[in-house]
C-alpha positions as CSV (number, residue, x, y, z in Angstrom):
1,M,0.0,0.0,0.0
2,K,1.5,3.3,-1.1
3,T,1.6,6.0,1.5
4,P,0.6,9.6,0.6
5,L,2.9,10.9,3.4
6,P,6.7,11.1,2.9
7,V,9.3,9.7,5.4
8,R,9.7,12.3,8.2
9,D,12.9,12.3,10.2
10,G,13.5,8.7,9.3
11,V,10.0,7.6,10.3
12,G,7.5,6.4,7.7
13,A,3.7,7.0,8.2
14,S,1.5,4.4,9.9
15,H,-2.0,3.6,8.7
16,V,-5.3,2.3,9.8
17,R,-8.3,1.1,7.8
18,L,-11.6,2.3,9.2
19,P,-14.0,-0.6,10.0
20,P,-17.8,-0.4,9.8
21,G,-19.1,1.5,12.8
22,A,-21.2,4.4,14.1
23,W,-18.5,6.9,14.9
24,R,-19.6,10.4,13.9
25,T,-16.1,11.7,13.0
26,A,-12.8,10.1,12.2
27,L,-11.4,11.8,15.3
28,A,-14.0,10.0,17.5
29,F,-12.7,6.7,16.1
30,L,-9.1,7.6,16.7
31,L,-9.8,8.6,20.3
32,E,-11.5,5.3,21.0
33,R,-9.1,3.0,19.1
34,Y,-5.9,4.7,20.3
35,A,-7.1,6.1,23.7
36,E,-3.6,5.8,25.2
37,T,-2.4,8.5,22.7
38,G,-4.8,11.1,24.2
39,E,-7.1,13.7,22.8
40,A,-4.7,16.6,23.0
41,A,-2.1,14.6,20.9
42,W,-4.6,13.7,18.2
43,R,-6.0,17.3,18.0
44,S,-2.4,18.5,17.7
45,R,-1.7,16.2,14.8
46,L,-4.9,17.2,13.0
47,A,-4.1,20.9,13.5
48,R,-0.6,20.3,12.0
49,R,-2.1,18.4,9.0
50,L,-0.4,15.2,10.0
51,V,-3.4,12.9,9.6
52,V,-4.5,12.4,6.0
53,D,-6.8,10.0,4.0
54,E,-5.7,7.7,1.2
55,H,-5.7,10.6,-1.2
56,G,-3.5,12.7,0.9
57,V,-6.3,15.1,2.0
58,P,-5.7,16.3,5.6
59,L,-8.4,15.6,8.2
60,T,-9.9,18.0,10.6
61,A,-11.6,17.4,13.9
62,E,-14.9,17.5,12.1
63,T,-14.1,15.2,9.2
64,P,-17.0,12.7,9.0
65,Y,-16.3,9.0,9.6
66,R,-16.1,7.0,6.4
67,A,-16.0,3.2,6.8
68,G,-13.4,1.6,4.4
69,A,-11.2,4.7,4.2
70,T,-7.5,4.5,5.1
71,L,-6.0,7.1,7.4
72,W,-2.3,7.8,7.4
73,Y,-0.5,9.4,10.4
74,Y,2.9,9.8,12.0
75,R,3.6,8.1,15.3
76,E,4.9,10.6,17.9
77,L,6.2,10.1,21.4
78,E,6.4,12.8,24.0
79,S,9.4,11.2,25.6
80,E,11.5,8.4,24.4
81,P,14.4,6.7,26.3
82,E,17.7,7.2,24.6
83,I,19.6,3.9,24.0
84,P,23.3,4.7,24.4
85,F,24.6,2.1,21.9
86,E,25.4,2.4,18.2
87,A,25.0,-0.1,15.3
88,R,27.7,-0.6,12.7
89,V,27.0,-0.9,9.0
90,L,29.1,-3.9,7.8
91,Y,28.1,-3.9,4.1
92,R,26.1,-1.9,1.7
93,D,25.4,-2.1,-2.1
94,D,22.6,-1.0,-4.4
95,H,20.2,-3.6,-3.0
96,L,21.3,-4.8,0.4
97,L,22.6,-3.4,3.7
98,I,24.0,-5.4,6.6
99,A,24.0,-3.9,10.1
100,D,25.6,-5.1,13.3
101,K,23.0,-4.3,16.0
102,P,23.9,-3.7,19.7
103,H,22.0,-5.1,22.6
104,F,18.9,-3.2,23.7
105,L,18.2,-1.5,20.4
106,P,14.9,-2.5,18.7
107,V,14.9,-3.2,15.0
108,L,11.5,-1.6,14.3
109,P,9.4,1.1,15.8
110,S,7.0,-0.3,18.4
111,G,5.7,0.7,21.8
112,R,8.0,3.2,23.5
113,F,10.5,3.4,20.7
114,V,10.4,5.2,17.4
115,Q,13.6,7.3,16.9
116,Q,15.6,4.9,19.1
117,T,15.3,2.0,16.7
118,L,17.7,0.5,14.2
119,L,15.5,1.1,11.2
120,V,14.9,4.8,11.9
121,R,18.4,5.5,12.9
122,L,19.8,4.1,9.7
123,K,17.1,5.9,7.6
124,R,18.0,9.1,9.2
125,E,21.8,8.7,9.1
126,L,22.0,7.2,5.6
127,G,19.1,8.9,3.9
128,I,17.6,5.7,2.5
129,D,13.8,6.1,2.7
130,A,13.2,2.7,1.1
131,L,15.2,0.8,3.7
132,S,13.3,-2.2,5.1
133,P,14.4,-5.0,7.3
134,L,14.3,-8.5,5.7
135,H,14.0,-10.1,9.2
136,R,14.3,-9.1,12.8
137,I,16.0,-10.1,16.0
138,D,14.8,-9.4,19.5
139,R,15.6,-6.0,21.1
140,G,17.8,-7.9,23.7
141,T,19.8,-9.8,21.0
142,A,22.8,-8.3,19.4
143,G,24.2,-9.1,15.9
144,I,23.5,-9.3,12.2
145,V,20.4,-7.7,10.7
146,A,19.9,-7.6,6.9
147,F,18.0,-4.8,5.1
148,S,16.7,-4.3,1.6
149,T,17.6,-0.8,0.2
150,Q,15.1,-0.7,-2.6
151,A,11.6,-2.0,-3.2
152,A,12.2,-3.3,-6.8
153,T,14.4,-6.2,-5.6
154,R,13.1,-6.6,-2.0
155,G,11.0,-9.6,-2.9
156,L,14.1,-11.6,-4.1
157,Y,15.7,-11.3,-0.7
158,Q,12.5,-11.8,1.2
159,R,12.0,-15.1,-0.6
160,L,15.4,-16.3,0.7
161,F,14.0,-16.1,4.3
162,A,10.6,-17.5,3.4
163,T,12.2,-20.5,1.8
164,R,14.8,-21.0,4.5
165,S,17.6,-20.4,2.1
166,I,19.5,-18.3,4.6
167,D,22.1,-20.0,6.9
168,K,22.1,-18.4,10.3
169,R,24.4,-19.0,13.2
170,Y,23.9,-17.7,16.8
171,E,26.1,-17.8,19.9
172,A,24.8,-17.9,23.5
173,L,26.4,-18.0,26.9
174,A,24.5,-20.3,29.2
175,P,25.2,-22.9,31.9
176,A,26.9,-26.0,30.8
177,V,24.7,-29.1,30.9
178,D,26.2,-32.4,32.1
179,G,25.9,-35.2,29.7
180,L,24.7,-33.1,26.8
181,A,25.6,-34.9,23.6
182,L,26.3,-32.5,20.7
183,P,25.2,-32.0,18.0
184,F,21.5,-32.5,18.6
185,T,18.3,-30.9,17.4
186,R,15.4,-29.7,19.5
187,R,12.0,-29.5,17.9
188,S,8.9,-28.2,19.7
189,R,5.6,-26.3,19.3
190,L,5.9,-22.7,20.4
191,V,2.8,-20.6,21.2
192,A,2.2,-17.3,22.9
193,G,2.5,-17.5,26.7
194,E,1.8,-15.3,29.7
195,P,2.5,-12.4,29.9
196,F,1.9,-11.7,26.2
197,F,5.5,-11.1,25.4
198,R,6.7,-14.6,26.4
199,M,6.5,-17.8,24.5
200,R,6.0,-21.4,25.8
201,E,6.3,-25.0,24.5
202,I,3.2,-27.1,24.3
203,E,2.4,-30.6,23.1
204,G,1.6,-30.9,19.4
205,E,3.2,-30.8,16.0
206,A,6.6,-29.0,16.1
207,N,6.7,-25.5,14.5
208,S,10.2,-24.6,15.7
209,E,13.6,-26.3,15.2
210,T,17.1,-25.5,16.6
211,V,20.3,-27.3,15.9
212,F,22.7,-27.2,18.8
213,E,26.0,-27.6,16.9
214,H,28.6,-27.5,19.7
215,A,29.5,-25.9,23.1
216,T,32.8,-24.5,24.2
217,P,33.4,-24.7,28.0
218,A,33.7,-21.3,29.8
219,G,34.0,-22.1,33.5
220,D,30.6,-23.1,34.8
221,L,29.2,-21.8,31.5
222,A,29.4,-22.8,27.9
223,L,29.5,-20.8,24.7
224,Y,26.8,-22.6,22.6
225,R,26.8,-22.5,18.8
226,L,23.2,-22.6,17.5
227,R,21.6,-22.9,14.1
228,P,17.9,-22.0,14.0
229,V,16.2,-23.7,11.2
230,T,12.9,-21.8,11.9
231,G,12.6,-18.3,13.2
232,K,9.9,-18.3,15.9
233,K,9.8,-15.5,18.5
234,H,12.3,-16.2,21.4
235,Q,13.0,-19.6,19.9
236,L,16.6,-19.9,21.0
237,R,15.8,-18.6,24.5
238,V,13.0,-21.1,25.0
239,H,15.0,-24.0,23.6
240,L,18.1,-23.3,25.8
241,A,16.0,-22.9,28.9
242,A,14.1,-26.1,28.1
243,I,17.4,-28.2,28.3
244,G,18.4,-26.5,31.6
245,A,20.7,-23.8,30.1
246,P,18.9,-20.5,30.3
247,I,20.9,-17.7,28.6
248,V,22.9,-15.5,31.0
249,N,20.9,-12.4,31.9
250,D,17.7,-13.7,30.4
251,D,14.9,-12.2,32.5
252,F,12.1,-14.0,30.7
253,Y,13.1,-17.7,30.6
254,P,12.6,-20.1,32.2
255,Q,10.8,-17.7,34.6
256,L,10.1,-14.0,34.5
257,R,12.5,-12.4,37.0
258,D,12.4,-9.1,38.8
259,A,9.9,-7.6,36.3
260,T,6.2,-7.4,35.8
261,D,6.4,-6.3,32.2
262,E,8.7,-6.2,29.2
263,R,9.8,-2.6,29.9
264,A,11.2,-3.3,33.3
265,A,13.0,-6.4,32.2
266,H,15.1,-4.4,29.6
267,E,16.2,-1.3,31.5
268,D,19.4,-2.5,33.2
269,Y,22.0,-1.8,30.5
270,S,24.7,-3.5,32.7
271,R,23.0,-6.9,32.1
272,P,22.8,-7.5,28.3
273,L,21.3,-10.8,27.2
274,Q,24.2,-13.0,26.2
275,L,22.8,-13.9,22.8
276,L,24.4,-12.9,19.5
277,A,23.3,-13.3,15.9
278,R,26.9,-14.2,14.8
279,E,26.6,-15.1,11.1
280,L,24.3,-14.8,8.1
281,S,25.1,-16.4,4.8
282,F,23.3,-17.0,1.5
283,V,23.6,-17.0,-2.3
284,D,22.9,-13.6,-3.6
285,P,19.8,-13.9,-5.8
286,L,21.0,-11.1,-8.1
287,R,24.6,-12.1,-8.7
288,G,24.6,-15.8,-7.8
289,V,27.6,-15.4,-5.5
290,Q,27.9,-16.7,-1.9
291,L,27.8,-13.9,0.7
292,R,28.7,-14.3,4.3
293,F,28.5,-11.7,7.1
294,E,29.8,-12.0,10.6
295,S,29.2,-9.8,13.7
296,R,32.2,-8.0,15.2
297,R,30.6,-8.1,18.6
298,Q,31.6,-10.5,21.4
299,L,29.6,-11.9,24.3
300,S,31.1,-11.4,27.7
301,L,31.3,-13.6,30.8
302,P,29.4,-12.2,33.7
303,T,31.4,-10.7,36.6
304,H,29.3,-12.8,39.1
305,P,27.7,-16.2,38.7
306,P,24.3,-16.2,37.0
307,P,21.3,-16.8,39.3
308,V,20.1,-20.3,39.7
309,P,16.9,-20.8,37.6
């Protein structure tokens, strides 16, 4: 869907399609659907002509509600925590960009973060409005993230991920498990858990698969080399916790620790999750050559023993 609004300060416009309903005005719908944004903020956006319909026509506070219309607007945050870590660009050509993401930095705008995301930072710094991530990694995970730099060839690279033609390698620091025979493969069914931002394993047909390739001893810990065959949310974190090796500084698995929500669990910058997207390799669909990218970041041993799960 083509947006009628340009990228602004690295941020593309968001959109919502108006469902059937009895709202008198478009503003009334926005106030009900996005109540957390507040009436003052929506009226300010309307006054600044920052909410438009699919034809680019700005809305006013009295614009009648029209079911089926699409509204476009910019997300704005009154205050946004600054994340004091920078990404590195490892590779860039006319079609592809590879970034090395730090811990704590989200890939995409969501929730509390817009400007403090990898996508928006790169758009703003490099001036590539068409930049779009081909995949994502968790905010707490560091390492390689691939981006498409133009829409014309984006589908070719997206197909690599859809068909599992991408070879990914991760590293994780976690407790050593006595008697663990490597390599081995863990397959399980992952579904949304409680709270909403956690995942859990249940009985049923497997929809996730991780190959544990090897583990290098590191005191009471081990540096695990992992190859995710599938890409479910929190897959590696759940699979490591399930074998008795929760990742160092993981506040979510196997149990939620010292936090009642996702925000609180990610505020301590001194305790980065020891999970790294180490490598990404694939055959370039445009040139037919093998490409391989490796993160320059390193996981670090904790200065004190990890808590017993």
